[in-house]
NUTOR-163521 format. One record per residue: residue number from 1; x, y, z of N, C-alpha, C in turn; residue in three letters. Coordinates in nm, 4 decimals. Example, Ala and Ser with C-alpha at 12.3 -4.5 7.8 and 13.67 -1.06 7.14 Angstrom:
# NUTOR-163521
MARLUM   seq        n_x        n_y        n_z       ca_x       ca_y       ca_z        c_x        c_y        c_z   type
MARLUM     1     1.3190    -0.5690     0.7800     1.2300    -0.4500     0.7800     1.3200    -0.3300     0.7800    ALA
MARLUM     2     1.2850    -0.2250     0.7080     1.3670    -0.1060     0.7140     1.2900     0.0030     0.7870    SER
END
This chain:
# NUTOR-163521
MARLUM   seq        n_x        n_y        n_z       ca_x       ca_y       ca_z        c_x        c_y        c_z   type
MARLUM     1   -14.0156    -6.4553     6.1541   -13.9185    -6.5481     6.2054   -13.9772    -6.6271     6.3230    UNK
MARLUM     2   -14.0299    -6.5591     6.4286   -14.0906    -6.6254     6.5437   -14.2420    -6.6131     6.5367    UNK
MARLUM     3   -14.3124    -6.7114     6.5945   -14.4584    -6.7126     6.5885   -14.5192    -6.5914     6.6571    UNK
MARLUM     4   -14.4894    -6.5687     6.7865   -14.5507    -6.4582     6.8605   -14.4563    -6.4128     6.9719    UNK
MARLUM     5   -14.3482    -6.3426     6.9379   -14.2491    -6.3047     7.0394   -14.3042    -6.2122     7.1475    UNK
MARLUM     6   -14.4078    -6.1333     7.1158   -14.4650    -6.0431     7.2167   -14.5292    -6.1206     7.3311    UNK
MARLUM     7   -14.5736    -6.2422     7.3031   -14.6321    -6.3282     7.4059   -14.5374    -6.4434     7.4419    UNK
MARLUM     8   -14.4101    -6.4240     7.4136   -14.3030    -6.5167     7.4497   -14.3146    -6.6534     7.3819    UNK
MARLUM     9   -14.3729    -6.6579     7.2614   -14.3764    -6.7804     7.1813   -14.2664    -6.7687     7.0769    UNK
MARLUM    10   -14.1515    -6.8274     7.1058   -14.0361    -6.8148     7.0177   -14.0175    -6.9368     6.9275    UNK
MARLUM    11   -14.1248    -7.0110     6.9035   -14.1196    -7.1176     6.8040   -14.1018    -7.0533     6.6674    UNK
MARLUM    12   -14.0319    -7.1218     6.5790   -14.0039    -7.0667     6.4467   -14.1225    -7.0839     6.3527    UNK
MARLUM    13   -14.1424    -6.9834     6.2680   -14.2428    -6.9930     6.1618   -14.1916    -7.0898     6.0554    UNK
MARLUM    14   -14.2831    -7.1546     5.9794   -14.2401    -7.2526     5.8784   -14.1418    -7.1982     5.7750    UNK
MARLUM    15   -14.1477    -7.0711     5.7425   -14.0580    -7.0137     5.6419   -13.9420    -6.9347     5.7037    UNK
MARLUM    16   -13.9170    -6.9531     5.8332   -13.8127    -6.8777     5.9023   -13.6747    -6.9121     5.8470    UNK
MARLUM    17   -13.5888    -6.8116     5.8256   -13.4528    -6.8378     5.7776   -13.3651    -6.9070     5.8830    UNK
MARLUM    18   -13.4121    -6.9120     6.0081   -13.3335    -6.9755     6.1146   -13.3549    -7.1265     6.1215    UNK
MARLUM    19   -13.4500    -7.1799     6.0456   -13.4745    -7.3246     6.0477   -13.3510    -7.3973     5.9950    UNK
MARLUM    20   -13.3109    -7.5002     6.0663   -13.1969    -7.5813     6.0244   -13.0642    -7.5378     6.0829    UNK
MARLUM    21   -13.0627    -7.4310     6.1604   -12.9361    -7.3841     6.2177   -12.9121    -7.4347     6.3594    UNK
MARLUM    22   -13.0033    -7.5132     6.4133   -12.9840    -7.5697     6.5466   -13.0083    -7.4680     6.6555    UNK
MARLUM    23   -12.9742    -7.5076     6.7774   -12.9946    -7.4221     6.8936   -12.8798    -7.3222     6.9034    UNK
MARLUM    24   -12.9140    -7.1988     6.9325   -12.8134    -7.0945     6.9493   -12.8183    -7.0479     7.0938    UNK
MARLUM    25   -12.7023    -7.0427     7.1577   -12.6945    -6.9911     7.2936   -12.7490    -7.0850     7.3998    UNK
MARLUM    26   -12.7578    -7.2125     7.3699   -12.8026    -7.3070     7.4712   -12.7045    -7.4232     7.4769    UNK
MARLUM    27   -12.7057    -7.4893     7.5892   -12.6144    -7.6008     7.6100   -12.6950    -7.7200     7.6574    UNK
MARLUM    28   -12.6715    -7.8343     7.5970   -12.7366    -7.9563     7.6430   -12.6703    -8.0066     7.7691    UNK
MARLUM    29   -12.7468    -8.0673     7.8558   -12.6941    -8.1204     7.9810   -12.7011    -8.2718     7.9758    UNK
MARLUM    30   -12.5862    -8.3358     7.9972   -12.5823    -8.4809     8.0018   -12.5952    -8.5236     8.1472    UNK
MARLUM    31   -12.7120    -8.5704     8.1845   -12.7365    -8.6044     8.3238   -12.6523    -8.7211     8.3721    UNK
MARLUM    32   -12.6068    -8.8058     8.2807   -12.5314    -8.9225     8.3249   -12.3910    -8.8893     8.3741    UNK
MARLUM    33   -12.3430    -8.7655     8.3590   -12.2096    -8.7320     8.4093   -12.2149    -8.6622     8.5449    UNK
MARLUM    34   -12.3339    -8.6325     8.5926   -12.3439    -8.5637     8.7205   -12.3190    -8.6635     8.8327    UNK
MARLUM    35   -12.2212    -8.6353     8.9166   -12.1868    -8.7240     9.0277   -12.1611    -8.6395     9.1513    UNK
MARLUM    36   -12.2616    -8.5702     9.1960   -12.2472    -8.4800     9.3088   -12.2019    -8.5549     9.4343    UNK
MARLUM    37   -12.1266    -8.4852     9.5188   -12.0717    -8.5426     9.6414   -12.1318    -8.4707     9.7611    UNK
MARLUM    38   -12.1690    -8.5467     9.8615   -12.2038    -8.4896     9.9915   -12.0948    -8.5353    10.0873    UNK
MARLUM    39   -12.0324    -8.4402    10.1551   -11.9213    -8.4715    10.2447   -11.9683    -8.4602    10.3886    UNK
MARLUM    40   -11.9299    -8.5564    10.4719   -11.9643    -8.5543    10.6140   -11.8412    -8.5147    10.6946    UNK
MARLUM    41   -11.8645    -8.4555    10.8112   -11.7540    -8.4200    10.9000   -11.6857    -8.5484    10.9461    UNK
MARLUM    42   -11.5531    -8.5471    10.9434   -11.4806    -8.6649    10.9906   -11.5087    -8.6870    11.1392    UNK
MARLUM    43   -11.4970    -8.8118    11.1829   -11.5122    -8.8407    11.3248   -11.4127    -8.9488    11.3636    UNK
MARLUM    44   -11.3574    -8.9475    11.4829   -11.3689    -8.8344    11.5745   -11.2897    -8.7147    11.5230    UNK
MARLUM    45   -11.3218    -8.6005    11.5742   -11.2512    -8.4773    11.5381   -11.2585    -8.3829    11.6572    UNK
MARLUM    46   -11.1468    -8.3510    11.7222   -11.0097    -8.3897    11.6927   -10.9907    -8.5414    11.7067    UNK
MARLUM    47   -10.8783    -8.5900    11.6477   -10.8525    -8.7334    11.6476   -10.7079    -8.7640    11.6834    UNK
MARLUM    48   -10.6846    -8.8878    11.7265   -10.5519    -8.9407    11.7541   -10.5639    -9.0915    11.7669    UNK
MARLUM    49   -10.5021    -9.1708    11.6874   -10.4296    -9.1373    11.5658   -10.5133    -9.1576    11.4392    UNK
MARLUM    50   -10.6399    -9.2055    11.4527   -10.7215    -9.2388    11.3347   -10.8501    -9.1577    11.3326    UNK
MARLUM    51   -10.9008    -9.1365    11.2095   -11.0306    -9.0712    11.1927   -11.1001    -9.1318    11.0717    UNK
MARLUM    52   -11.2301    -9.1155    11.0653   -11.3105    -9.1672    10.9545   -11.3646    -9.0512    10.8727    UNK
MARLUM    53   -11.3501    -9.0608    10.7421   -11.3982    -8.9587    10.6488   -11.5168    -9.0174    10.5739    UNK
MARLUM    54   -11.6293    -8.9490    10.5824   -11.7509    -8.9992    10.5195   -11.7968    -8.9124    10.4046    UNK
MARLUM    55   -11.8529    -8.9774    10.3039   -11.9078    -8.9045    10.1898   -12.0167    -8.9889    10.1256    UNK
MARLUM    56   -12.0984    -8.9220    10.0483   -12.2068    -8.9889     9.9775   -12.2017    -8.9471     9.8315    UNK
MARLUM    57   -12.2228    -9.0430     9.7422   -12.2214    -9.0167     9.5986   -12.3616    -9.0299     9.5416    UNK
MARLUM    58   -12.3974    -8.9345     9.4580   -12.5256    -8.9398     9.3883   -12.5262    -9.0518     9.2852    UNK
MARLUM    59   -12.4118    -9.0694     9.2172   -12.3968    -9.1742     9.1157   -12.2627    -9.2438     9.1353    UNK
MARLUM    60   -12.2527    -9.3656     9.0887   -12.1274    -9.4407     9.0961   -12.0205    -9.3747     9.0098    UNK
MARLUM    61   -11.8944    -9.3907     9.0489   -11.7857    -9.3366     8.9682   -11.6541    -9.3344     9.0428    UNK
MARLUM    62   -11.5518    -9.2839     8.9748   -11.4187    -9.2713     9.0340   -11.4204    -9.1621     9.1411    UNK
MARLUM    63   -11.3550    -9.1899     9.2531   -11.3466    -9.0940     9.3634   -11.2033    -9.0918     9.4145    UNK
MARLUM    64   -11.1521    -8.9713     9.4348   -11.0175    -8.9552     9.4900   -11.0307    -8.8881     9.6264    UNK
MARLUM    65   -10.9581    -8.9420     9.7256   -10.9569    -8.8837     9.8597   -10.8126    -8.8486     9.8927    UNK
MARLUM    66   -10.7904    -8.7204     9.9215   -10.6548    -8.6706     9.9473   -10.6519    -8.5925    10.0780    UNK
MARLUM    67   -10.5356    -8.5939    10.1430   -10.5130    -8.5196    10.2665   -10.4040    -8.4159    10.2401    UNK
MARLUM    68   -10.4296    -8.2920    10.2848   -10.3347    -8.1816    10.2678   -10.3020    -8.1229    10.4043    UNK
MARLUM    69   -10.1777    -8.0717    10.4192   -10.1435    -8.0020    10.5429   -10.1893    -7.8563    10.5336    UNK
MARLUM    70   -10.1630    -7.7785    10.6391   -10.2105    -7.6385    10.6425   -10.1539    -7.5529    10.5310    UNK
MARLUM    71   -10.0360    -7.5863    10.4818    -9.9760    -7.5066    10.3742   -10.0249    -7.5506    10.2364    UNK
MARLUM    72   -10.1113    -7.6521    10.2319   -10.1678    -7.6959    10.1048   -10.0904    -7.8060    10.0351    UNK
MARLUM    73    -9.9875    -7.8582    10.1004    -9.9078    -7.9662    10.0406    -9.9800    -8.0995    10.0584    UNK
MARLUM    74    -9.9873    -8.1764     9.9503   -10.0473    -8.3094     9.9566    -9.9595    -8.3991    10.0429    UNK
MARLUM    75   -10.0173    -8.4567    10.1490    -9.9398    -8.5460    10.2350    -9.9842    -8.6915    10.2213    UNK
MARLUM    76   -10.1070    -8.7136    10.1739   -10.1549    -8.8517    10.1619   -10.2671    -8.8616    10.0595    UNK
MARLUM    77   -10.2557    -8.9605     9.9721   -10.3680    -8.9973     9.8866   -10.4221    -9.1273     9.9444    UNK
MARLUM    78   -10.5406    -9.1201    10.0007   -10.5980    -9.2364    10.0679   -10.6604    -9.3321     9.9682    UNK
MARLUM    79   -10.7281    -9.2786     9.8699   -10.8027    -9.3642     9.7782   -10.8166    -9.2965     9.6432    UNK
MARLUM    80   -10.8159    -9.3768     9.5386   -10.8436    -9.3292     9.4030   -10.9088    -9.4465     9.3300    UNK
MARLUM    81   -11.0323    -9.4758     9.3689   -11.1007    -9.5963     9.3232   -11.2421    -9.5678     9.2744    UNK
MARLUM    82   -11.2976    -9.6664     9.2076   -11.4375    -9.6631     9.1675   -11.5223    -9.6923     9.2911    UNK
MARLUM    83   -11.6264    -9.6135     9.3114   -11.7172    -9.6321     9.4250   -11.8608    -9.6357     9.3745    UNK
MARLUM    84   -11.9419    -9.7162     9.4375   -12.0837    -9.7218     9.4021   -12.1560    -9.6003     9.4599    UNK
MARLUM    85   -12.2756    -9.5728     9.4114   -12.3540    -9.4632     9.4674   -12.3896    -9.4978     9.6119    UNK
MARLUM    86   -12.4137    -9.3950     9.6925   -12.4495    -9.4154     9.8329   -12.3413    -9.3658     9.9270    UNK
MARLUM    87   -12.3545    -9.4030    10.0560   -12.2635    -9.3565    10.1610   -12.1404    -9.4456    10.1727    UNK
MARLUM    88   -12.0277    -9.3800    10.2027   -11.9006    -9.4505    10.2215   -11.8252    -9.3864    10.3377    UNK
MARLUM    89   -11.7500    -9.4682    10.4117   -11.6622    -9.4196    10.5177   -11.5238    -9.4792    10.4949    UNK
MARLUM    90   -11.4228    -9.3931    10.4971   -11.2839    -9.4335    10.4752   -11.2037    -9.3931    10.5987    UNK
MARLUM    91   -11.1209    -9.4843    10.6487   -11.0383    -9.4527    10.7649   -10.9037    -9.3969    10.7203    UNK
MARLUM    92   -10.8614    -9.2875    10.7853   -10.7267    -9.2341    10.7661   -10.6507    -9.2570    10.8962    UNK
MARLUM    93   -10.5327    -9.3162    10.8845   -10.4524    -9.3529    11.0016   -10.3571    -9.2427    11.0483    UNK
MARLUM    94   -10.3692    -9.1225    10.9958   -10.2834    -9.0122    11.0394   -10.1422    -9.0188    10.9853    UNK
MARLUM    95   -10.1220    -9.0984    10.8784    -9.9881    -9.1131    10.8206    -9.9831    -9.0550    10.6800    UNK
MARLUM    96    -9.8593    -9.0239    10.6364    -9.8405    -8.9694    10.5017    -9.8236    -9.0828    10.4008    UNK
MARLUM    97    -9.7937    -9.0470    10.2756    -9.7779    -9.1477    10.1699    -9.6591    -9.2412    10.1926    UNK
MARLUM    98    -9.5618    -9.1990    10.2750    -9.4455    -9.2831    10.3068    -9.4668    -9.3630    10.4346    UNK
MARLUM    99    -9.5887    -9.3608    10.4872    -9.6275    -9.4326    10.6087    -9.5640    -9.3747    10.7349    UNK
MARLUM   100    -9.5235    -9.2466    10.7295    -9.4718    -9.1772    10.8470    -9.5876    -9.1126    10.9217    UNK
MARLUM   101    -9.5844    -9.1202    11.0555    -9.6870    -9.0535    11.1356    -9.6712    -8.9028    11.1231    UNK
MARLUM   102    -9.7819    -8.8348    11.1027    -9.7792    -8.6892    11.0908    -9.7913    -8.6251    11.2281    UNK
MARLUM   103    -9.7487    -8.4997    11.2385    -9.7524    -8.4285    11.3658    -9.8912    -8.3703    11.3915    UNK
MARLUM   104    -9.9112    -8.3242    11.5142   -10.0367    -8.2582    11.5497   -10.0577    -8.1377    11.4601    UNK
MARLUM   105   -10.1830    -8.1092    11.4304   -10.2122    -7.9919    11.3493   -10.3429    -8.0050    11.2735    UNK
MARLUM   106   -10.3667    -7.9061    11.1900   -10.4875    -7.9021    11.1077   -10.4556    -7.9634    10.9722    UNK
MARLUM   107   -10.5432    -8.0503    10.9262   -10.5308    -8.1136    10.7952   -10.6633    -8.0980    10.7214    UNK
MARLUM   108   -10.6537    -8.0931    10.5905   -10.7732    -8.0805    10.5065   -10.7864    -8.2053    10.4214    UNK
MARLUM   109   -10.9071    -8.2581    10.4146   -10.9322    -8.3742    10.3293   -11.0229    -8.3315    10.2148    UNK
MARLUM   110   -10.9886    -8.3786    10.0959   -11.0657    -8.3448     9.9760   -11.1154    -8.4731     9.9109    UNK
MARLUM   111   -11.2447    -8.4751     9.8820   -11.3064    -8.5849     9.8084   -11.3465    -8.5272     9.6736    UNK
MARLUM   112   -11.2993    -8.5883     9.5634   -11.3244    -8.5309     9.4311   -11.3503    -8.6399     9.3280    UNK
MARLUM   113   -11.4122    -8.5978     9.2171   -11.4393    -8.6880     9.1046   -11.3750    -8.6303     8.9792    UNK
MARLUM   114   -11.3508    -8.7122     8.8771   -11.2930    -8.6622     8.7518   -11.3808    -8.5583     8.6821    UNK
MARLUM   115   -11.5116    -8.5586     8.7128   -11.6025    -8.4613     8.6505   -11.5875    -8.3220     8.7092    UNK
MARLUM   116   -11.5052    -8.3069     8.8125   -11.4796    -8.1756     8.8699   -11.5562    -8.1462     8.9974    UNK
MARLUM   117   -11.6335    -8.2409     9.0481   -11.7001    -8.2200     9.1755   -11.5978    -8.2407     9.2858    UNK
MARLUM   118   -11.5992    -8.1511     9.3851   -11.4988    -8.1573     9.4901   -11.5543    -8.0947     9.6171    UNK
MARLUM   119   -11.5276    -8.1587     9.7306   -11.5660    -8.1040     9.8606   -11.4465    -8.1179     9.9531    UNK
MARLUM   120   -11.4315    -8.0205    10.0446   -11.3178    -8.0180    10.1359   -11.3673    -8.0081    10.2794    UNK
MARLUM   121   -11.3055    -8.0871    10.3678   -11.3355    -8.0818    10.5101   -11.2075    -8.0582    10.5892    UNK
MARLUM   122   -11.2234    -8.0263    10.7178   -11.1088    -7.9959    10.8032   -11.1038    -8.0945    10.9195    UNK
MARLUM   123   -10.9851    -8.1495    10.9428   -10.9631    -8.2433    11.0530   -10.8485    -8.1920    11.1394    UNK
MARLUM   124   -10.8580    -8.2157    11.2697   -10.7544    -8.1722    11.3630   -10.6963    -8.2948    11.4332    UNK
MARLUM   125   -10.5635    -8.3116    11.4186   -10.4944    -8.4209    11.4865   -10.4273    -8.3657    11.6114    UNK
MARLUM   126   -10.4536    -8.4298    11.7253   -10.3922    -8.3903    11.8523   -10.3220    -8.5117    11.9103    UNK
MARLUM   127   -10.1921    -8.4952    11.9386   -10.1151    -8.6071    11.9967   -10.0828    -8.5780    12.1404    UNK
END
C-alpha cells in the first residue's frame, strides 16, 4: 500500500487499493479567508467622555466593533463595515445605541470578523 512506511514515506504504491479515495484525515486550508485581528489598547484609558479603539487587519473584510457593559450586555455597536487591511482607529463617544451617555465604569470592546476572529479589550470610563 505505502512505498516505505518504516522510513516515513507514505506515498502510495501504483497498485495500492487506496488510490482514488482522496485525502483521509486532512483538511485543506483556504488562506484567502484568514483575516486575523491585532487589537490595540484604547486611548486614553481611563477616558472621559471619548476614547479611541485601534486595531489592525491582516486582510480586508467586514469588521464589527461592539461595546459591552460589565454584565455582558451590548450597549453600543460602533461599526459594522468593510475595512481595508492595515491599521484603523475608531472613536467611541461613551454613548449607547440610543445616544444616551453611559455612566462611569468598566466597558469591554470587541472587534470581530464574520470568519470568527475576535479580540476583546477593556476600557474604563471615569466621570
